[in-house]
C-alpha positions in Angstrom: 18.3 -0.3 7.0 21.1 -2.6 8.2 19.3 -5.7 7.0 19.1 -4.6 3.4 22.5 -6.0 2.5 24.3 -8.9 4.4 27.0 -7.6 6.7 29.7 -9.7 5.1 29.1 -7.8 1.8 29.1 -4.4 3.5 32.4 -5.1 5.2 34.2 -6.0 1.9 36.7 -3.4 0.8 35.0 -3.0 -2.6 31.6 -1.9 -1.0 32.8 1.6 -0.2 35.8 3.8 -1.3 38.3 4.6 1.4 37.0 8.2 2.0 33.5 6.9 2.7 34.8 4.0 4.9 36.5 6.6 7.0 33.1 8.4 7.5 31.3 5.1 8.2 33.9 4.1 10.9 33.7 7.6 12.4 29.9 7.5 12.8 30.0 3.9 14.0 32.6 4.8 16.7 31.0 8.0 17.8 27.3 7.5 17.3 26.9 3.7 17.2 25.3 3.4 13.8 26.3 1.7 10.6 25.6 4.1 7.7 27.2 1.9 5.0 24.1 1.7 2.9 23.3 5.5 2.8 27.0 6.1 2.0 26.9 3.5 -0.8 23.8 5.2 -2.3 25.6 8.6 -2.0 28.6 7.1 -3.8 26.5 5.9 -6.7 24.5 9.1 -7.1 27.2 11.7 -6.4 30.8 10.3 -6.6 30.3 8.3 -9.7 29.1 11.5 -11.5 32.2 13.3 -10.3 34.4 10.5 -11.7 32.5 10.4 -15.0 31.2 14.0 -15.5 30.2 13.4 -19.1 27.7 10.7 -18.1 24.2 11.2 -16.8 23.5 10.5 -13.1 22.9 6.9 -12.3 19.1 6.6 -12.1 17.3 5.8 -8.9 15.8 2.7 -10.5 19.3 1.4 -11.1 20.7 2.3 -7.7 17.6 0.7 -6.1 18.7 -2.8 -7.3 21.8 -4.1 -5.7 23.5 -7.1 -7.4 26.1 -9.4 -5.9 27.5 -12.5 -7.8 24.8 -11.9 -10.4 22.1 -12.1 -7.8 19.7 -9.4 -6.6 20.5 -8.7 -3.0 18.0 -5.9 -2.4 15.3 -4.1 -4.4 14.2 -0.9 -2.7 11.4 1.6 -3.6 12.6 5.1 -4.7 11.0 6.9 -1.8 13.0 5.1 0.8 16.0 5.1 -1.5 16.0 8.9 -1.6 15.7 9.1 2.1 18.8 6.9 2.5 20.5 9.1 0.0 19.7 12.2 2.0 21.1 10.5 5.1 24.3 9.8 3.2 24.5 13.4 2.0 24.1 14.9 5.4 26.6 12.5 7.0 29.3 13.3 4.4 28.8 17.0 5.0 28.8 16.6 8.8 32.2 14.9 8.4 33.5 17.6 6.1 32.4 20.4 8.5 33.7 18.4 11.4 30.7 19.6 13.4 27.0 19.3 14.1 25.8 22.8 14.7 23.0 23.0 17.4 23.2 26.7 18.5 21.1 29.2 16.6 21.9 32.8 17.4 19.0 34.8 18.8 19.3 37.5 16.2 18.3 35.0 13.5 14.7 35.1 14.7 14.7 38.9 14.5 16.0 39.0 10.9 14.0 36.1 9.4 10.4 35.1 9.9 8.5 33.1 7.3 9.7 30.7 4.6 13.0 30.1 6.3 13.9 26.7 4.8 10.3 25.5 4.7 7.9 27.3 2.4 4.8 28.9 4.0 6.0 28.1 7.5 7.4 30.3 10.3 11.1 30.1 11.1 10.2 28.7 14.6 8.6 25.8 12.9 11.7 25.1 10.8 13.8 25.3 14.0 11.5 22.9 15.9 11.9 20.3 13.1 15.6 20.9 13.1 15.9 20.2 16.8 13.5 17.3 16.8 15.6 15.6 14.1 18.9 16.1 16.0 17.7 15.1 19.4 15.1 12.4 18.5 17.0 10.8 15.7 20.5 11.8 14.7 22.2 11.8 18.1 20.3 8.7 19.4 21.6 5.2 18.8 19.3 3.2 16.6 18.2 0.7 19.4 17.2 3.6 21.6 15.1 5.5 19.0 11.4 5.5 19.2 9.7 3.4 16.6 7.6 6.4 15.5 9.4 9.7 15.7 7.2 12.8 15.3 9.4 15.3 13.7 6.7 17.8 12.6 4.6 18.7 15.7 3.0 22.0 14.9 2.2 23.7 11.6 0.2 26.5 10.1 -3.1 25.4 8.8 -2.9 25.2 5.0 -4.2 23.0 2.2 -0.8 22.0 0.9 -0.2 18.2 0.7 3.6 18.7 0.5 6.5 20.2 2.3 8.6 22.5 0.1 12.1 22.6 1.7 14.7 25.1 0.6 18.0 23.5 -0.2 21.2 24.2 -2.2 20.9 23.9 -6.0 23.6 21.2 -5.7 21.4 19.0 -3.5 18.4 19.6 -5.6 20.3 18.5 -8.7 21.5 15.2 -7.2 18.0 14.6 -5.9 16.1 15.2 -9.1 18.8 15.1 -11.8 17.8 17.1 -14.9 14.1 16.8 -14.3 12.5 20.2 -14.9 8.8 19.3 -14.4 9.0 19.3 -10.6 7.7 22.5 -8.9 10.5 24.7 -7.8 10.4 27.7 -5.5 13.3 30.2 -5.4 14.6 32.1 -2.4 17.5 34.5 -2.1 19.5 34.2 1.1 22.7 36.2 1.3 24.3 34.0 3.9 24.2 30.8 1.9 23.3 31.9 -1.6 20.2 31.3 -3.7 18.1 28.4 -2.6 15.7 26.1 -4.4 13.1 23.6 -3.2 12.7 19.9 -3.0 9.1 18.6 -2.6 8.2 16.1 0.0 4.8 14.5 0.7 3.4 15.3 4.1 1.9 11.9 4.2 5.0 9.7 4.0 8.2 11.8 3.5 8.4 13.7 6.7 11.8 12.1 7.6 13.3 13.1 4.2 11.9 16.6 4.6 13.4 16.9 8.1 16.8 15.7 6.8 16.7 18.4 4.0 15.7 21.1 6.5 18.6 20.0 8.8 21.1 20.2 6.0 20.1 23.7 5.1 20.4 24.8 8.7 23.8 23.2 8.9 24.9 25.1 5.7 23.6 28.3 7.2 25.2 27.9 10.6 28.5 26.8 9.1 28.5 29.9 6.9 27.9 32.1 10.0 30.6 30.4 11.9 33.2 30.3 9.1 32.5 33.2 6.8 35.9 33.5 5.2 36.1 29.8 4.6 32.6 29.7 3.2 33.0 32.5 0.7 36.4 31.3 -0.3 34.9 27.9 -1.3 31.8 29.5 -2.8 33.7 30.3 -6.0 34.5 26.6 -6.4 31.0 25.7 -5.8 29.8 28.2 -8.3 32.0 26.7 -11.0 30.6 23.3 -10.1 27.1 24.6 -10.6 28.0 26.2 -13.9 29.5 22.9 -15.0 26.3 21.1 -14.3 24.2 23.8 -15.9 22.7 24.8 -12.5 23.9 28.4 -12.3 20.6 29.5 -13.9 18.9 28.6 -10.6 
């Protein structure tokens, strides 16, 4: 990831806005990883749309081509680009929450069983993926990570070729834009609102699926730990969804 764009360009003030530079420096100091590129992709997909709400989201094909002094610095396929975007998304939200939640209350297993963040899977499967991502990737410095990280170790036997991960409507919007042809499953969860799915190929998008699963767990655990703060902000989030025409989800 760090070799996609020369370091001298990444370190220029214009590469990231101040609020994302703060997040990059925080992660670099505390976890030893430069996440400049995921944050840059997040900026182009999310922040630009907030600055120019009347414009469409910047397309993945446009974001996937980085130009500098009228030269193409990198050209990246959409699959990996979306993975980097998800990394940027979860890092921004980790910083906003000021926490990485790792403790799941025991009562959660008693209340929830199947389809908890991953369709057609048991809650224990989703938890296993959650912890595998945290302890085998997120909290390990890049040089110490295994080259091949097996995030999905056990699963029910089914014929599906994809993972369907339940996420917030907001994340689904920024991932797909206004595309309506992608399969979407709905789930009602009183703790964090109604959820929708993003589809990930089991063959080559397991990391992205794990990131999406992680983000949903973080939203859930944050809501449990900060109920008054969460519900206070939910009204603002609802207005944001209505603005983007997402409240129908």
